Backbone bond lengths (Angstrom), bond angles and torsions (degrees), N, CA, C in turn:
res aa  C-N    CA-C-N  psi(-1)  N-CA   C-N-CA  omega(-1)  CA-C   N-CA-C  phi
1 M - - - 1.452 - - 1.534 112.60 -
2 K 1.330 116.86 -38.90 1.458 118.91 -178.19 1.526 111.71 -63.98
3 N 1.311 116.64 -38.72 1.459 120.50 -179.41 1.524 111.11 -63.31
4 D 1.326 116.89 -38.89 1.457 121.05 178.56 1.527 111.07 -65.08
5 N 1.315 116.59 -37.93 1.460 121.12 179.35 1.526 110.70 -67.61
6 N 1.345 117.32 -39.56 1.468 120.56 177.70 1.526 111.25 -65.69
7 N 1.332 117.52 -39.28 1.461 120.86 177.96 1.522 110.77 -63.77
8 K 1.327 116.85 -39.11 1.467 120.30 179.55 1.526 110.35 -66.26
9 K 1.331 116.44 -41.29 1.461 119.90 179.18 1.528 110.46 -63.85
10 Q 1.339 117.41 -43.82 1.460 121.63 178.72 1.529 110.24 -63.31
11 Y 1.319 117.65 -39.39 1.457 121.50 178.84 1.521 110.26 -64.03
12 D 1.327 117.50 -42.23 1.459 120.86 179.52 1.524 111.00 -63.59
13 E 1.326 116.79 -39.86 1.465 119.92 179.83 1.525 111.39 -66.83
14 T 1.318 117.73 -40.27 1.460 119.53 179.20 1.521 111.48 -70.51
15 L 1.324 116.35 -31.24 1.463 120.10 177.02 1.523 110.32 -65.36
16 W 1.337 117.29 -44.59 1.461 120.60 178.46 1.525 110.84 -67.26
17 A 1.317 117.24 -37.03 1.462 120.17 178.59 1.527 110.85 -65.62
18 A 1.330 116.78 -32.58 1.464 120.09 178.57 1.528 111.31 -67.46
19 F 1.312 117.81 -29.73 1.464 121.10 178.15 1.520 112.69 -85.36
20 A 1.317 118.41 -17.11 1.458 121.56 -174.34 1.526 112.36 -69.10
21 I 1.309 117.75 -43.47 1.467 120.64 -175.54 1.531 111.98 -67.09
22 P 1.350 119.99 -50.28 1.469 118.06 178.15 1.530 112.97 -63.51
23 T 1.323 116.66 -32.40 1.460 119.67 178.26 1.516 110.66 -65.19
24 Q 1.319 117.40 -42.74 1.453 119.82 178.22 1.522 111.85 -64.86
25 V 1.310 117.58 -38.78 1.468 121.04 178.49 1.530 109.83 -62.47
26 V 1.326 117.09 -46.17 1.475 120.94 179.44 1.519 110.42 -63.46
27 L 1.325 117.57 -40.69 1.463 120.01 -179.97 1.522 112.43 -66.15
28 Y 1.321 117.20 -35.51 1.464 119.37 175.81 1.533 110.59 -62.02
29 I 1.317 116.89 -46.97 1.471 120.38 -178.26 1.529 110.76 -67.27
30 V 1.317 117.02 -52.22 1.471 120.82 -176.59 1.524 110.91 -66.59
31 G 1.329 116.85 -42.10 1.464 119.93 179.91 1.512 112.52 -64.90
32 G 1.318 116.61 -44.78 1.460 119.72 178.79 1.512 112.24 -64.02
33 A 1.327 116.07 -43.45 1.466 119.97 179.56 1.524 111.05 -65.30
34 A 1.320 117.06 -42.90 1.467 120.58 -178.78 1.523 111.15 -65.87
35 L 1.326 116.62 -43.27 1.460 119.15 179.39 1.527 111.25 -65.16
36 G 1.324 117.28 -43.60 1.462 120.24 177.40 1.521 112.12 -63.12
37 L 1.319 116.11 -39.25 1.462 120.98 178.57 1.531 110.93 -64.39
38 L 1.322 116.56 -44.43 1.471 120.03 179.85 1.524 112.16 -65.80
39 V 1.317 116.99 -42.91 1.470 119.83 179.28 1.528 110.21 -65.61
40 G 1.326 117.10 -42.94 1.463 120.26 178.02 1.517 112.22 -63.30
41 H 1.326 116.77 -40.42 1.467 120.30 178.03 1.526 110.93 -65.64
42 F 1.336 116.52 -39.05 1.460 120.88 177.69 1.535 110.63 -62.42
43 I 1.317 116.06 -43.50 1.476 120.21 179.23 1.522 109.97 -64.59
44 D 1.335 117.77 -42.78 1.465 120.37 178.07 1.519 111.31 -62.71
45 A 1.319 116.93 -38.90 1.466 119.93 179.76 1.525 111.20 -67.03
46 K 1.325 117.12 -40.42 1.462 120.32 -179.93 1.529 112.32 -69.59
47 L 1.339 116.36 -37.05 1.464 119.98 -178.49 1.525 112.57 -89.14
48 N 1.341 115.99 -6.29 1.469 121.37 -179.39 1.529 110.11 56.47
49 S 1.325 116.18 47.98 1.456 120.98 -174.95 1.525 110.90 -116.93
50 T 1.317 114.09 177.24 1.463 120.08 176.43 1.529 108.92 -70.29
51 P 1.315 119.02 169.51 1.469 120.09 -175.34 1.528 115.24 -75.06
52 V 1.321 116.65 36.88 1.459 120.04 177.99 1.528 110.04 -68.94
53 A 1.326 117.16 -45.70 1.464 120.57 -179.54 1.529 110.70 -66.14
54 T 1.323 117.74 -32.70 1.462 120.81 176.96 1.517 110.13 -63.68
55 F 1.312 117.10 -44.46 1.463 121.28 178.98 1.526 111.13 -65.62
56 I 1.325 116.92 -43.72 1.462 120.79 178.41 1.532 110.15 -64.63
57 G 1.331 116.50 -41.51 1.461 120.23 177.12 1.515 112.03 -61.98
58 L 1.331 116.90 -39.97 1.463 120.87 177.62 1.524 110.68 -62.79
59 L 1.328 116.95 -46.21 1.468 120.25 178.96 1.524 111.49 -63.67
60 F 1.317 116.30 -41.60 1.461 120.10 178.76 1.535 110.54 -64.87
61 G 1.325 117.04 -41.16 1.460 120.72 178.21 1.518 112.17 -63.80
62 L 1.327 116.94 -39.75 1.470 120.24 176.23 1.525 111.06 -65.29
63 A 1.323 116.48 -39.58 1.468 119.93 178.39 1.527 110.67 -64.21
64 V 1.321 117.02 -41.26 1.461 120.40 178.16 1.530 110.29 -65.85
65 G 1.330 117.04 -38.69 1.461 120.66 177.32 1.519 112.29 -63.96
66 I 1.304 117.07 -41.77 1.467 120.80 178.20 1.523 110.39 -66.70
67 Y 1.311 117.08 -39.04 1.466 120.33 176.16 1.533 110.42 -62.99
68 G 1.334 116.38 -40.76 1.460 120.21 177.33 1.520 111.91 -62.90
69 I 1.318 116.98 -39.74 1.465 120.72 176.66 1.522 110.14 -64.37
70 F 1.317 116.94 -42.47 1.455 121.22 178.63 1.529 110.62 -58.52
71 R 1.321 117.42 -47.01 1.470 120.92 178.64 1.521 111.00 -65.03
72 F 1.322 117.58 -36.80 1.461 121.23 179.46 1.523 111.13 -66.01
73 V 1.322 116.60 -43.55 1.475 120.17 -179.95 1.527 110.78 -66.40
74 I 1.333 117.26 -38.35 1.460 120.93 177.64 1.534 109.68 -63.21
75 S 1.324 117.85 -37.89 1.465 120.24 -178.70 1.519 112.54 -71.19
76 L 1.326 118.76 -16.62 1.461 121.58 179.28 1.516 112.68 -75.36
77 K 1.316 117.52 -20.86 1.474 120.39 -177.07 1.488 112.20 -70.22
């Protein structure tokens, strides 16, 4: 019985580990894009301008998210 319980625990840990990597990748992209979008929108609101800064902020946030994914994948090796 103990061996079966240890196998179940190991299976649960590997299952959670399998979800951890894609979740982190999605959070890097969504988090970077959302932060860039919010900062760009804030700048547009303060300058009373068209959504140019929002678009630039979104692109910058996506670039930062992709860079974060790149560093994360390198650290997995």
